[in-house]
BAGUKE-467649 format. One record per atom (N, C-alpha, C, O, CB): atom name; residue in three letters; z, y, x negated. Coordinates in nm, 4 decimals. Each point is the difference from the previous one (the first is absolute). Glycine has a CB too. Layout:
N
at aa pz py px
CA ALA Z Y X $
...
END
This chain:
95
at aa pz py px
N UNK 5.4923 -1.3639 -2.9678 $
CA UNK -0.0813 -0.0909 0.0753 $
C UNK 0.0909 -0.0785 0.0946 $
O UNK 0.1121 -0.0362 -0.0356 $
CB UNK -0.2827 0.0208 -0.1527 $
N UNK 0.1210 -0.0102 0.3083 $
CA UNK 0.0720 -0.0807 0.0981 $
C UNK -0.0700 -0.1342 0.0142 $
O UNK -0.1227 -0.0076 -0.0050 $
CB UNK 0.2015 0.2144 0.1280 $
N UNK -0.0004 -0.3125 -0.1051 $
CA UNK -0.0547 -0.1333 0.0220 $
C UNK 0.0287 -0.0447 0.1419 $
O UNK 0.1115 0.0157 0.0498 $
CB UNK -0.0823 -0.0716 -0.2926 $
N UNK -0.1295 0.0007 0.3071 $
CA UNK 0.0114 -0.0585 0.1332 $
C UNK -0.0507 -0.1430 -0.0119 $
O UNK -0.1160 -0.0225 -0.0344 $
CB UNK 0.0856 0.2481 0.1551 $
N UNK 0.1165 -0.3214 -0.0925 $
CA UNK -0.0333 -0.1408 -0.0198 $
C UNK 0.0183 -0.0721 0.1327 $
O UNK 0.1081 0.0025 0.0589 $
CB UNK -0.0380 0.0049 -0.3036 $
N UNK -0.1770 -0.0716 0.2912 $
CA UNK 0.0089 -0.0679 0.1295 $
C UNK -0.0401 -0.1461 -0.0121 $
O UNK -0.0753 -0.0395 -0.0889 $
CB UNK 0.0271 0.2557 0.2045 $
N UNK 0.1017 -0.2956 -0.0221 $
CA UNK -0.0229 -0.1447 -0.0002 $
C UNK 0.0464 -0.0569 0.1333 $
O UNK 0.0658 0.0678 0.0790 $
CB UNK -0.0378 -0.0801 -0.3312 $
N UNK -0.0639 -0.1143 0.2756 $
CA UNK 0.0349 -0.0674 0.1252 $
C UNK 0.1090 -0.1043 -0.0244 $
O UNK 0.0013 -0.0698 -0.1014 $
CB UNK -0.2351 0.1078 0.1887 $
N UNK 0.3250 -0.0457 0.0097 $
CA UNK 0.1121 -0.0938 -0.0073 $
C UNK 0.0201 -0.0609 0.1383 $
O UNK -0.0106 0.0695 0.1010 $
CB UNK 0.1214 0.0622 -0.2893 $
N UNK -0.0820 -0.2608 0.1927 $
CA UNK 0.0275 -0.0665 0.1273 $
C UNK 0.1211 0.0645 0.0669 $
O UNK 0.0977 0.0350 -0.0662 $
CB UNK -0.1949 -0.2511 -0.0218 $
N UNK 0.0895 0.2311 0.2192 $
CA UNK 0.1101 0.0585 0.0767 $
C UNK 0.1300 -0.0753 -0.0287 $
O UNK 0.1063 0.0612 -0.0092 $
CB UNK -0.2679 0.0117 0.1897 $
N UNK 0.1535 -0.2040 -0.1945 $
CA UNK 0.1190 -0.0819 -0.0254 $
C UNK 0.0678 0.0334 -0.1330 $
O UNK 0.1184 -0.0289 -0.0174 $
CB UNK -0.2237 -0.1514 0.1524 $
N UNK 0.0326 0.2403 -0.2283 $
CA UNK 0.0551 0.0335 -0.1323 $
C UNK 0.0433 0.1459 -0.0123 $
O UNK 0.0361 0.0448 -0.1089 $
CB UNK -0.1816 -0.2211 0.0143 $
N UNK 0.1423 0.2498 0.2039 $
CA UNK 0.0269 0.1440 -0.0044 $
C UNK 0.1384 0.0332 -0.0559 $
O UNK 0.0128 0.0897 -0.0833 $
CB UNK -0.1647 -0.0644 0.2778 $
N UNK 0.2537 -0.0952 -0.1504 $
CA UNK 0.1362 0.0302 -0.0444 $
C UNK 0.0152 -0.0227 -0.1503 $
O UNK 0.0580 0.0826 -0.0704 $
CB UNK 0.0284 -0.1457 0.2973 $
N UNK -0.1390 -0.0494 -0.2753 $
CA UNK 0.0078 -0.0291 -0.1437 $
C UNK -0.0766 0.1032 -0.0817 $
O UNK 0.0495 0.0492 -0.1014 $
CB UNK -0.0273 -0.2926 0.1538 $
N UNK -0.1433 0.2758 -0.0077 $
CA UNK -0.0806 0.0971 -0.0736 $
C UNK 0.0712 0.1346 -0.0063 $
O UNK 0.0111 0.0603 -0.1068 $
CB UNK -0.2208 -0.1791 0.1782 $
N UNK 0.2576 0.1653 0.0430 $
CA UNK 0.0668 0.1303 0.0059 $
C UNK 0.1159 0.0061 -0.0992 $
O UNK 0.0129 0.0971 -0.0745 $
CB UNK -0.0779 -0.0751 0.3163 $
N UNK 0.1483 -0.1240 -0.2430 $
CA UNK 0.1158 -0.0013 -0.0901 $
C UNK -0.0436 0.0034 -0.1466 $
O UNK 0.0563 0.0748 -0.0799 $
CB UNK 0.0738 -0.2025 0.2527 $
N UNK -0.2291 0.0475 -0.2076 $
CA UNK -0.0453 -0.0056 -0.1393 $
C UNK -0.0643 0.1309 -0.0444 $
O UNK 0.0266 0.0487 -0.1099 $
CB UNK -0.0611 -0.2941 0.1358 $
N UNK -0.0498 0.3019 0.0595 $
CA UNK -0.0683 0.1239 -0.0383 $
C UNK 0.0997 0.1151 -0.0103 $
O UNK -0.0061 0.0781 -0.0949 $
CB UNK -0.2046 -0.1587 0.2067 $
N UNK 0.3018 0.0923 -0.0163 $
CA UNK 0.0964 0.1104 -0.0054 $
C UNK 0.0895 -0.0091 -0.1236 $
O UNK 0.0310 0.1021 -0.0613 $
CB UNK -0.0345 -0.0919 0.3112 $
N UNK 0.0446 -0.1299 -0.2864 $
CA UNK 0.0795 -0.0172 -0.1221 $
C UNK -0.0808 0.0408 -0.1225 $
O UNK 0.0496 0.0709 -0.0876 $
CB UNK 0.0788 -0.2579 0.1962 $
N UNK -0.2538 0.1414 -0.1141 $
CA UNK -0.0873 0.0347 -0.1119 $
C UNK -0.0210 0.1513 -0.0070 $
O UNK 0.0084 0.0591 -0.1077 $
CB UNK -0.1229 -0.2825 0.1277 $
N UNK 0.0872 0.2859 0.0943 $
CA UNK -0.0240 0.1439 0.0019 $
C UNK 0.1247 0.0783 -0.0386 $
O UNK -0.0099 0.1002 -0.0707 $
CB UNK -0.1627 -0.1350 0.2467 $
N UNK 0.2887 -0.0088 -0.1311 $
CA UNK 0.1244 0.0680 -0.0389 $
C UNK 0.0176 -0.0027 -0.1517 $
O UNK 0.0363 0.1008 -0.0606 $
CB UNK 0.0679 -0.1640 0.2811 $
N UNK -0.1299 -0.0516 -0.2810 $
CA UNK 0.0116 -0.0115 -0.1459 $
C UNK -0.1007 0.0898 -0.0711 $
O UNK 0.0349 0.0690 -0.0959 $
CB UNK 0.0457 -0.3045 0.1232 $
N UNK -0.2054 0.2349 0.0193 $
CA UNK -0.1030 0.0836 -0.0620 $
C UNK 0.0306 0.1489 0.0173 $
O UNK -0.0228 0.0790 -0.0915 $
CB UNK -0.1451 -0.2602 0.1339 $
N UNK 0.2190 0.2191 0.0737 $
CA UNK 0.0337 0.1404 0.0248 $
C UNK 0.1102 0.0465 -0.0947 $
O UNK -0.0059 0.1106 -0.0536 $
CB UNK -0.0604 -0.1370 0.2946 $
N UNK 0.1658 -0.0581 -0.2609 $
CA UNK 0.1091 0.0341 -0.0919 $
C UNK -0.0497 0.0111 -0.1437 $
O UNK 0.0352 0.0942 -0.0710 $
CB UNK 0.1259 -0.2099 0.2232 $
N UNK -0.2426 0.0200 -0.1949 $
CA UNK -0.0486 -0.0014 -0.1383 $
C UNK -0.0961 0.1135 -0.0317 $
O UNK 0.0014 0.0537 -0.1107 $
CB UNK 0.0273 -0.2979 0.1140 $
N UNK -0.1127 0.2813 0.0940 $
CA UNK -0.1082 0.0957 -0.0263 $
C UNK 0.0169 0.1346 0.0707 $
O UNK -0.0820 0.0899 -0.0187 $
CB UNK -0.0656 -0.2850 -0.0108 $
N UNK 0.2519 0.2100 0.1096 $
CA UNK 0.0222 0.1262 0.0699 $
C UNK -0.1123 0.0347 0.0967 $
O UNK -0.0403 0.1159 0.0097 $
CB UNK 0.1689 -0.0393 -0.2062 $
N UNK -0.1790 -0.1760 0.2677 $
CA UNK -0.1122 0.0213 0.0924 $
C UNK 0.0438 -0.0220 0.1438 $
O UNK 0.1059 -0.0566 0.0270 $
CB UNK -0.2668 -0.0149 -0.2051 $
N UNK 0.0769 0.1177 0.2691 $
CA UNK 0.0214 -0.0248 0.1425 $
C UNK -0.0890 -0.1154 0.0429 $
O UNK -0.1151 -0.0108 -0.0423 $
CB UNK 0.1748 0.2538 0.0845 $
N UNK -0.0043 -0.3289 0.0425 $
CA UNK -0.0747 -0.1148 0.0497 $
C UNK 0.0114 -0.0070 0.1513 $
O UNK 0.0862 0.0640 0.0603 $
CB UNK -0.0469 -0.1876 -0.2759 $
N UNK -0.1270 0.0455 0.2759 $
CA UNK 0.0078 -0.0267 0.1436 $
C UNK -0.0612 -0.1368 0.0259 $
O UNK -0.0825 -0.0488 -0.0772 $
CB UNK 0.0708 0.2968 0.1347 $
N UNK 0.0535 -0.3081 0.0516 $
CA UNK -0.0578 -0.1262 0.0454 $
C UNK -0.0383 0.0181 0.1455 $
O UNK 0.0822 0.0407 0.0822 $
CB UNK 0.0557 -0.1793 -0.2464 $
N UNK -0.2635 0.1083 0.1959 $
CA UNK -0.0512 0.0193 0.1355 $
C UNK -0.0667 -0.1281 0.0478 $
O UNK -0.0361 -0.0872 -0.0790 $
CB UNK 0.0031 0.3340 0.0365 $
N UNK 0.0176 -0.2557 0.1763 $
CA UNK -0.0658 -0.1152 0.0595 $
C UNK -0.0758 0.0450 0.1238 $
O UNK 0.0477 0.0843 0.0759 $
CB UNK 0.1304 -0.2402 -0.1646 $
N UNK -0.2958 0.0995 0.1085 $
CA UNK -0.0725 0.0299 0.1237 $
C UNK 0.0838 -0.0489 0.1178 $
O UNK 0.0683 -0.1019 -0.0109 $
CB UNK -0.2944 0.0841 -0.1064 $
N UNK 0.2217 0.0893 0.2296 $
CA UNK 0.0842 -0.0384 0.1136 $
C UNK -0.0433 -0.1295 0.0679 $
O UNK 0.0827 -0.0694 0.0591 $
CB UNK -0.0387 0.3092 -0.0259 $
N UNK -0.1715 -0.2728 -0.0409 $
CA UNK -0.0478 -0.1189 0.0704 $
C UNK -0.0340 -0.1110 -0.0996 $
O UNK -0.0443 0.0254 -0.1121 $
CB UNK -0.0450 0.1199 0.2982 $
N UNK 0.1113 -0.2683 -0.1419 $
CA UNK -0.0404 -0.1160 -0.0795 $
C UNK -0.1389 -0.0430 0.0454 $
O UNK -0.0383 0.0205 0.1152 $
CB UNK 0.2799 -0.0951 -0.1465 $
N UNK -0.3156 0.0151 -0.0604 $
CA UNK -0.1320 -0.0538 0.0327 $
C UNK -0.0087 -0.1400 -0.0594 $
O UNK 0.0167 -0.0187 -0.1205 $
CB UNK -0.1235 0.2511 0.1256 $
N UNK 0.0809 -0.3294 0.0799 $
CA UNK -0.0085 -0.1402 -0.0434 $
C UNK 0.1271 -0.0450 -0.0718 $
O UNK -0.0058 -0.0737 -0.0984 $
CB UNK -0.2423 0.0992 0.0783 $
N UNK 0.3629 0.0199 0.0706 $
CA UNK 0.1281 -0.0402 -0.0578 $
C UNK 0.0349 0.0673 -0.1316 $
O UNK 0.0926 -0.0418 -0.0695 $
CB UNK -0.1271 -0.1711 0.1810 $
N UNK -0.0409 0.3185 -0.1455 $
CA UNK 0.0205 0.0693 -0.1272 $
C UNK 0.0246 0.1490 0.0244 $
O UNK -0.0566 0.0599 0.0914 $
CB UNK -0.0900 -0.2290 -0.2092 $
N UNK 0.2321 0.2267 0.0342 $
CA UNK 0.0187 0.1450 -0.0037 $
C UNK -0.0617 0.0536 -0.1288 $
O UNK -0.0034 -0.0690 -0.1019 $
CB UNK 0.2167 0.0535 0.2402 $
N UNK -0.2617 0.1383 -0.1326 $
CA UNK -0.0418 0.0699 -0.1210 $
C UNK 0.1154 0.0893 -0.0438 $
O UNK 0.0510 0.0804 0.0780 $
CB UNK -0.2977 -0.0863 -0.0105 $
N UNK 0.2868 -0.0093 -0.1924 $
CA UNK 0.1089 0.0768 -0.0590 $
C UNK -0.0563 0.0947 -0.1048 $
O UNK -0.1056 -0.0255 -0.0577 $
CB UNK 0.2685 -0.1628 0.1004 $
N UNK -0.0911 0.2987 -0.0671 $
CA UNK -0.0411 0.0944 -0.1031 $
C UNK 0.1217 0.0478 -0.0788 $
O UNK 0.0995 0.0452 0.0567 $
CB UNK -0.2957 0.0267 0.0844 $
N UNK 0.1853 -0.0832 -0.2726 $
CA UNK 0.0986 0.0583 -0.0905 $
C UNK -0.0552 0.1341 -0.0469 $
O UNK -0.1194 0.0133 -0.0265 $
CB UNK 0.2057 -0.2428 -0.0485 $
N UNK 0.0023 0.3292 0.0651 $
CA UNK -0.0397 0.1332 -0.0449 $
C UNK 0.0877 0.0387 -0.1189 $
O UNK 0.1219 -0.0167 0.0024 $
CB UNK -0.1974 0.0832 0.2324 $
N UNK 0.0102 -0.0141 -0.3393 $
CA UNK 0.0683 0.0476 -0.1203 $
C UNK -0.0554 0.1383 -0.0306 $
O UNK -0.1180 0.0143 -0.0320 $
CB UNK 0.1537 -0.2513 -0.0596 $
N UNK 0.0493 0.3392 0.1013 $
CA UNK -0.0455 0.1380 -0.0128 $
C UNK 0.0224 0.0552 -0.1405 $
O UNK 0.1023 -0.0244 -0.0640 $
CB UNK -0.0538 0.0568 0.3059 $
N UNK -0.1488 0.0429 -0.2869 $
CA UNK 0.0075 0.0752 -0.1255 $
C UNK 0.0404 -0.0884 -0.1182 $
O UNK 0.0993 0.0262 -0.0679 $
CB UNK -0.0408 0.1772 0.2004 $
N UNK -0.1370 -0.3079 -0.1554 $
CA UNK 0.0288 -0.0929 -0.1091 $
C UNK -0.0956 0.0237 -0.1168 $
O UNK -0.1110 0.0500 0.0184 $
CB UNK 0.1965 -0.2196 0.1473 $
N UNK -0.0415 0.1334 -0.2844 $
CA UNK -0.0847 0.0085 -0.1191 $
C UNK -0.1006 -0.1150 0.0008 $
O UNK 0.0203 -0.1008 0.0678 $
CB UNK 0.1664 0.2127 -0.1985 $
N UNK -0.2945 -0.0961 0.0553 $
CA UNK -0.1036 -0.1036 -0.0043 $
C UNK 0.0552 -0.1352 -0.0446 $
O UNK -0.0411 -0.1038 0.0518 $
CB UNK -0.1263 0.2815 -0.1003 $
N UNK 0.2585 -0.1771 -0.0454 $
CA UNK 0.0538 -0.1257 -0.0511 $
C UNK 0.0950 -0.0698 0.0977 $
O UNK 0.0412 -0.1134 -0.0244 $
CB UNK -0.0646 0.2083 -0.2029 $
N UNK 0.0584 -0.0283 0.3375 $
CA UNK 0.0891 -0.0603 0.0991 $
C UNK -0.0602 -0.1266 0.0608 $
O UNK 0.0739 -0.0926 0.0334 $
CB UNK 0.0177 0.3197 0.0161 $
N UNK -0.2216 -0.2332 -0.0347 $
CA UNK -0.0650 -0.1159 0.0630 $
C UNK 0.0347 -0.1299 -0.0724 $
O UNK 0.0204 -0.1028 0.0646 $
CB UNK -0.2073 0.2516 0.0101 $
N UNK 0.1937 -0.1456 -0.2069 $
CA UNK 0.0349 -0.1203 -0.0763 $
C UNK 0.1447 -0.0408 0.0263 $
O UNK 0.0296 -0.1188 0.0132 $
CB UNK -0.1962 0.1831 -0.1902 $
N UNK 0.2562 0.0329 0.1845 $
CA UNK 0.1409 -0.0292 0.0291 $
C UNK 0.0150 -0.0548 0.1413 $
O UNK 0.0797 -0.0906 0.0245 $
CB UNK -0.0081 0.2720 -0.1831 $
N UNK -0.1488 -0.1258 0.2508 $
CA UNK 0.0040 -0.0481 0.1379 $
C UNK -0.0457 -0.1455 0.0067 $
O UNK 0.0615 -0.0809 0.0694 $
CB UNK -0.1038 0.3147 0.0147 $
N UNK -0.0628 -0.2672 -0.1542 $
CA UNK -0.0502 -0.1381 0.0008 $
C UNK 0.1057 -0.0966 -0.0521 $
O UNK 0.0156 -0.1096 0.0540 $
CB UNK -0.2493 0.1948 -0.0868 $
N UNK 0.3057 -0.0462 -0.0702 $
CA UNK 0.1083 -0.0846 -0.0516 $
C UNK 0.1099 -0.0172 0.1047 $
O UNK 0.0536 -0.1095 0.0172 $
CB UNK -0.1045 0.1870 -0.2512 $
N UNK 0.0837 0.0306 0.3034 $
CA UNK 0.1035 -0.0059 0.1033 $
C UNK -0.0437 -0.0890 0.1164 $
O UNK 0.0811 -0.0737 0.0561 $
CB UNK -0.0046 0.3039 -0.1215 $
N UNK -0.2041 -0.2231 0.1012 $
CA UNK -0.0535 -0.0839 0.1081 $
C UNK 0.0123 -0.1473 -0.0385 $
O UNK 0.0415 -0.0827 0.0812 $
CB UNK -0.2024 0.2662 -0.0124 $
N UNK 0.1252 -0.2153 -0.1912 $
CA UNK 0.0105 -0.1390 -0.0454 $
C UNK 0.1453 -0.0467 -0.0017 $
O UNK 0.0298 -0.1113 0.0433 $
CB UNK -0.2366 0.1426 -0.1814 $
N UNK 0.2960 0.0521 0.0891 $
CA UNK 0.1417 -0.0359 -0.0053 $
C UNK 0.0591 -0.0185 0.1396 $
O UNK 0.0907 -0.0810 0.0189 $
CB UNK -0.0714 0.2061 -0.2341 $
N UNK -0.0704 -0.0504 0.3125 $
CA UNK 0.0491 -0.0079 0.1380 $
C UNK -0.0608 -0.1162 0.0775 $
O UNK 0.0430 -0.0297 0.1114 $
CB UNK -0.0114 0.2753 -0.1163 $
N UNK -0.1303 -0.3107 -0.0528 $
CA UNK -0.0681 -0.1140 0.0621 $
C UNK -0.0610 0.0352 0.1358 $
O UNK 0.0065 -0.0785 0.0947 $
CB UNK 0.1518 -0.0721 -0.2142 $
N UNK -0.2178 0.2699 0.1271 $
CA UNK -0.0628 0.0435 0.1248 $
C UNK -0.1262 -0.0787 0.0328 $
O UNK -0.0328 -0.0179 0.1173 $
CB UNK 0.1259 0.2436 -0.1577 $
N UNK -0.1637 -0.2726 -0.0611 $
CA UNK -0.1278 -0.0683 0.0233 $
C UNK 0.0147 -0.1191 0.0937 $
O UNK -0.0931 -0.0328 0.0735 $
CB UNK 0.0189 0.1058 -0.2993 $
N UNK 0.1896 -0.1376 0.2238 $
CA UNK 0.0219 -0.1162 0.0862 $
C UNK -0.0015 0.0368 0.1482 $
O UNK -0.0223 -0.0862 0.0850 $
CB UNK 0.1558 -0.0168 -0.2681 $
N UNK -0.1098 0.2304 0.2144 $
CA UNK 0.0053 0.0447 0.1395 $
C UNK -0.1273 0.0705 0.0452 $
O UNK -0.0182 0.0240 0.1194 $
CB UNK 0.2629 -0.0023 -0.1451 $
N UNK -0.3322 0.0116 -0.0675 $
CA UNK -0.1185 0.0805 0.0302 $
C UNK -0.1213 -0.0895 0.0186 $
O UNK -0.0247 -0.0910 -0.0792 $
CB UNK 0.1199 0.2833 -0.0509 $
N UNK -0.1709 -0.1647 0.2368 $
CA UNK -0.1237 -0.0727 0.0278 $
C UNK -0.1156 0.0773 -0.0628 $
O UNK -0.0369 0.1068 0.0488 $
CB UNK 0.1307 -0.2031 0.1684 $
N UNK -0.1508 0.0435 -0.3243 $
CA UNK -0.1093 0.0697 -0.0671 $
C UNK 0.0514 0.0892 -0.1109 $
O UNK 0.1035 -0.0266 -0.0610 $
CB UNK -0.2346 0.0195 0.2714 $
N UNK 0.0562 0.1140 -0.2354 $
CA UNK 0.0301 0.0906 -0.1112 $
C UNK 0.0764 0.1234 0.0456 $
O UNK -0.0020 0.0374 0.1173 $
CB UNK -0.2027 -0.1186 -0.2318 $
N UNK 0.2720 0.1432 0.0182 $
CA UNK 0.0558 0.1341 0.0180 $
C UNK -0.1120 0.0971 -0.0354 $
O UNK -0.0592 -0.0095 -0.1075 $
CB UNK 0.3014 -0.0636 0.0530 $
N UNK -0.2708 0.1653 0.1437 $
CA UNK -0.1065 0.0985 -0.0213 $
C UNK 0.0648 0.1333 -0.0347 $
O UNK 0.0854 0.0490 0.0738 $
CB UNK -0.2424 -0.1688 0.0875 $
N UNK 0.1165 0.1784 -0.2737 $
CA UNK 0.0604 0.1243 -0.0478 $
C UNK -0.0988 0.1149 0.0108 $
O UNK -0.1155 -0.0113 -0.0412 $
CB UNK 0.2623 -0.1189 -0.1147 $
N UNK -0.0998 0.2407 0.2118 $
CA UNK -0.0771 0.1245 0.0084 $
C UNK 0.0779 0.1073 -0.0753 $
O UNK 0.1226 0.0062 0.0088 $
CB UNK -0.2264 -0.0707 0.2168 $
N UNK 0.0317 0.1496 -0.3004 $
CA UNK 0.0600 0.1105 -0.0761 $
C UNK -0.0441 0.1319 0.0628 $
O UNK -0.1174 0.0180 0.0323 $
CB UNK 0.1205 -0.1560 -0.2469 $
N UNK 0.0911 0.2294 0.2314 $
CA UNK -0.0312 0.1323 0.0534 $
C UNK 0.0685 0.1065 -0.0847 $
O UNK 0.1096 -0.0209 -0.0521 $
CB UNK -0.1345 -0.0740 0.2851 $
N UNK -0.0420 0.2102 -0.2459 $
CA UNK 0.0554 0.1162 -0.0689 $
C UNK 0.0215 0.1119 0.1005 $
O UNK -0.0717 0.0091 0.0996 $
CB UNK -0.0430 -0.0743 -0.3152 $
N UNK 0.2131 0.1501 0.1899 $
CA UNK 0.0163 0.1206 0.0804 $
C UNK -0.1209 0.0894 -0.0230 $
O UNK -0.0541 0.0037 -0.1106 $
CB UNK 0.3077 -0.0184 0.0981 $
N UNK -0.2963 0.0859 0.1146 $
CA UNK -0.1177 0.0859 -0.0120 $
C UNK 0.0148 0.1033 -0.1104 $
O UNK -0.0978 0.0331 -0.0670 $
CB UNK 0.0561 -0.0666 0.3085 $
N UNK 0.1616 0.0846 -0.2614 $
CA UNK 0.0199 0.1013 -0.1037 $
C UNK -0.0285 -0.0558 -0.1396 $
O UNK -0.0363 0.0757 -0.0900 $
CB UNK 0.2076 0.0346 0.2358 $
N UNK -0.1554 -0.2409 -0.1650 $
CA UNK -0.0266 -0.0624 -0.1295 $
C UNK -0.1473 -0.0339 -0.0180 $
O UNK -0.0455 -0.0210 -0.1125 $
CB UNK 0.2763 -0.0706 0.1150 $
N UNK -0.3055 0.0861 0.1073 $
CA UNK -0.1424 -0.0365 -0.0058 $
C UNK -0.0889 0.1193 -0.0308 $
O UNK -0.1141 -0.0175 -0.0428 $
CB UNK 0.1597 -0.1644 0.2049 $
N UNK 0.0044 0.3018 -0.1411 $
CA UNK -0.0830 0.1204 -0.0151 $
C UNK -0.0270 0.0342 -0.1440 $
O UNK -0.0682 0.0985 -0.0283 $
CB UNK 0.1607 -0.0156 0.2392 $
END
């Protein structure tokens, strides 16, 4: 299963968010042997960017570990609103 998590962050907080998320993702990738990515929409709207964290081919229980890592990284202080999580499966696994 792949996780796609998106949220809004003030443009002024972009550098801090990027550093915190990349550090968190590096740690999670090492611990779980997964691939991660961090993306951002190219345009800002009302002083906010939409960011997306990507976690590929993770086990179901990974979501709980990710939540702990998010809390430890103190990302909530930089995020406006909620983190929205979407789950996707490869088509070969859905058949």
